[in-house]
FIKOLZA-1660 file (N, C-alpha, C; in steps of 0.1 Angstrom, whole numbers, plus 5000, padded with zeros to 4 digits):
% residues 70
   i   px   py   pz ch aa at
   1 4906 5058 4984  A  X  N
   1 4907 5051 4971  A  X CA
   1 4894 5045 4967  A  X  C
   2 4892 5043 4954  A  X  N
   2 4880 5037 4950  A  X CA
   2 4883 5028 4937  A  X  C
   3 4890 5017 4939  A  X  N
   3 4892 5009 4927  A  X CA
   3 4879 5001 4924  A  X  C
   4 4874 5002 4912  A  X  N
   4 4862 4996 4908  A  X CA
   4 4850 5000 4917  A  X  C
   5 4851 5013 4921  A  X  N
   5 4840 5018 4930  A  X CA
   5 4839 5011 4944  A  X  C
   6 4849 5003 4947  A  X  N
   6 4850 4997 4960  A  X CA
   6 4859 5007 4969  A  X  C
   7 4853 5012 4979  A  X  N
   7 4860 5022 4988  A  X CA
   7 4870 5014 4997  A  X  C
   8 4882 5018 4997  A  X  N
   8 4892 5012 5005  A  X CA
   8 4898 5024 5014  A  X  C
   9 4898 5022 5027  A  X  N
   9 4903 5032 5036  A  X CA
   9 4916 5026 5042  A  X  C
  10 4926 5034 5041  A  X  N
  10 4939 5030 5047  A  X CA
  10 4942 5040 5058  A  X  C
  11 4943 5035 5070  A  X  N
  11 4947 5043 5082  A  X CA
  11 4962 5044 5083  A  X  C
  12 4968 5053 5075  A  X  N
  12 4982 5054 5075  A  X CA
  12 4989 5056 5088  A  X  C
  13 4982 5063 5097  A  X  N
  13 4988 5065 5110  A  X CA
  13 4989 5053 5119  A  X  C
  14 4982 5042 5115  A  X  N
  14 4982 5029 5122  A  X CA
  14 4991 5019 5115  A  X  C
  15 4997 5023 5104  A  X  N
  15 5005 5014 5096  A  X CA
  15 5019 5014 5102  A  X  C
  16 5022 5004 5111  A  X  N
  16 5034 5004 5118  A  X CA
  16 5046 4998 5111  A  X  C
  17 5058 5002 5115  A  X  N
  17 5070 4996 5109  A  X CA
  17 5070 4981 5110  A  X  C
  18 5073 4974 5100  A  X  N
  18 5073 4959 5100  A  X CA
  18 5060 4953 5096  A  X  C
  19 5050 4961 5095  A  X  N
  19 5036 4956 5092  A  X CA
  19 5035 4955 5077  A  X  C
  20 5025 4947 5073  A  X  N
  20 5021 4946 5059  A  X CA
  20 5006 4946 5057  A  X  C
  21 5002 4949 5045  A  X  N
  21 4987 4949 5043  A  X CA
  21 4985 4944 5028  A  X  C
  22 4974 4938 5026  A  X  N
  22 4970 4934 5013  A  X CA
  22 4959 4943 5008  A  X  C
  23 4960 4949 4996  A  X  N
  23 4951 4958 4990  A  X CA
  23 4945 4951 4978  A  X  C
  24 4933 4946 4978  A  X  N
  24 4927 4940 4966  A  X CA
  24 4925 4950 4955  A  X  C
  25 4929 4947 4943  A  X  N
  25 4927 4956 4931  A  X CA
  25 4930 4948 4918  A  X  C
  26 4924 4952 4907  A  X  N
  26 4927 4946 4894  A  X CA
  26 4938 4954 4887  A  X  C
  27 4938 4967 4888  A  X  N
  27 4948 4976 4881  A  X CA
  27 4959 4978 4891  A  X  C
  28 4967 4968 4893  A  X  N
  28 4977 4968 4903  A  X CA
  28 4988 4979 4900  A  X  C
  29 4991 4981 4888  A  X  N
  29 5001 4991 4884  A  X CA
  29 4997 5005 4888  A  X  C
  30 4985 5009 4885  A  X  N
  30 4979 5022 4889  A  X CA
  30 4979 5023 4904  A  X  C
  31 4974 5013 4911  A  X  N
  31 4973 5013 4925  A  X CA
  31 4987 5014 4932  A  X  C
  32 4997 5007 4926  A  X  N
  32 5010 5008 4932  A  X CA
  32 5016 5022 4930  A  X  C
  33 5013 5029 4919  A  X  N
  33 5018 5042 4917  A  X CA
  33 5011 5052 4928  A  X  C
  34 4998 5050 4930  A  X  N
  34 4991 5058 4940  A  X CA
  34 4997 5056 4954  A  X  C
  35 4999 5043 4957  A  X  N
  35 5004 5040 4971  A  X CA
  35 5018 5045 4972  A  X  C
  36 5027 5044 4962  A  X  N
  36 5040 5049 4963  A  X CA
  36 5040 5064 4965  A  X  C
  37 5032 5071 4957  A  X  N
  37 5031 5086 4958  A  X CA
  37 5026 5090 4972  A  X  C
  38 5016 5083 4977  A  X  N
  38 5011 5087 4991  A  X CA
  38 5021 5084 5002  A  X  C
  39 5028 5073 5001  A  X  N
  39 5038 5070 5012  A  X CA
  39 5050 5079 5011  A  X  C
  40 5054 5084 4999  A  X  N
  40 5064 5094 4998  A  X CA
  40 5060 5107 5004  A  X  C
  41 5048 5111 5002  A  X  N
  41 5042 5123 5008  A  X CA
  41 5043 5121 5024  A  X  C
  42 5040 5109 5029  A  X  N
  42 5040 5107 5043  A  X CA
  42 5054 5103 5049  A  X  C
  43 5064 5103 5040  A  X  N
  43 5078 5100 5044  A  X CA
  43 5079 5086 5050  A  X  C
  44 5072 5077 5043  A  X  N
  44 5073 5062 5047  A  X CA
  44 5081 5055 5036  A  X  C
  45 5089 5045 5040  A  X  N
  45 5095 5037 5030  A  X CA
  45 5088 5023 5030  A  X  C
  46 5084 5019 5018  A  X  N
  46 5077 5007 5017  A  X CA
  46 5083 4997 5006  A  X  C
  47 5079 4985 5007  A  X  N
  47 5081 4976 4996  A  X CA
  47 5067 4971 4991  A  X  C
  48 5065 4972 4978  A  X  N
  48 5052 4969 4973  A  X CA
  48 5053 4958 4962  A  X  C
  49 5046 4947 4963  A  X  N
  49 5046 4936 4954  A  X CA
  49 5033 4933 4948  A  X  C
  50 5032 4931 4936  A  X  N
  50 5019 4927 4929  A  X CA
  50 5018 4912 4932  A  X  C
  51 5006 4908 4938  A  X  N
  51 5004 4894 4942  A  X CA
  51 4990 4889 4939  A  X  C
  52 4989 4876 4941  A  X  N
  52 4975 4870 4941  A  X CA
  52 4975 4862 4955  A  X  C
  53 4965 4866 4963  A  X  N
  53 4963 4860 4976  A  X CA
  53 4949 4855 4977  A  X  C
  54 4947 4842 4980  A  X  N
  54 4934 4836 4982  A  X CA
  54 4926 4838 4969  A  X  C
  55 4932 4838 4958  A  X  N
  55 4925 4840 4945  A  X CA
  55 4922 4854 4941  A  X  C
  56 4926 4864 4949  A  X  N
  56 4924 4878 4946  A  X CA
  56 4936 4885 4941  A  X  C
  57 4935 4893 4931  A  X  N
  57 4946 4901 4926  A  X CA
  57 4947 4913 4935  A  X  C
  58 4960 4917 4938  A  X  N
  58 4961 4929 4946  A  X CA
  58 4976 4932 4948  A  X  C
  59 4978 4940 4958  A  X  N
  59 4992 4944 4962  A  X CA
  59 4994 4940 4977  A  X  C
  60 5006 4936 4980  A  X  N
  60 5011 4934 4993  A  X CA
  60 5020 4945 4996  A  X  C
  61 5018 4953 5006  A  X  N
  61 5026 4965 5009  A  X CA
  61 5032 4963 5023  A  X  C
  62 5045 4964 5024  A  X  N
  62 5052 4963 5037  A  X CA
  62 5058 4977 5041  A  X  C
  63 5057 4981 5053  A  X  N
  63 5063 4993 5057  A  X CA
  63 5077 4989 5063  A  X  C
  64 5087 4994 5058  A  X  N
  64 5101 4990 5062  A  X CA
  64 5108 5000 5070  A  X  C
  65 5106 5013 5068  A  X  N
  65 5112 5023 5076  A  X CA
  65 5107 5037 5074  A  X  C
  66 5110 5046 5082  A  X  N
  66 5106 5060 5080  A  X CA
  66 5118 5067 5073  A  X  C
  67 5115 5076 5065  A  X  N
  67 5126 5083 5058  A  X CA
  67 5131 5095 5065  A  X  C
  68 5124 5100 5075  A  X  N
  68 5128 5111 5083  A  X CA
  68 5137 5107 5095  A  X  C
  69 5147 5114 5097  A  X  N
  69 5156 5111 5108  A  X CA
  69 5151 5118 5121  A  X  C
  70 5153 5111 5132  A  X  N
  70 5149 5117 5145  A  X CA
  70 5160 5120 5153  A  X  C
% end
């Protein structure tokens, strides 16, 4: 991802169940759509909220479960 030419690397394979991450961005709606599309492709279920943390606009993303059954 490159919001405002700032490169953000998300290591999806290390995003564990119950974990959350903050992604700084100004266009939160577009970033949320991108994150939702990517996590659907990876078969992850997330909750994504538009937030302001420490004065920065962004998204808080929680991984809540896998959508594939084992």
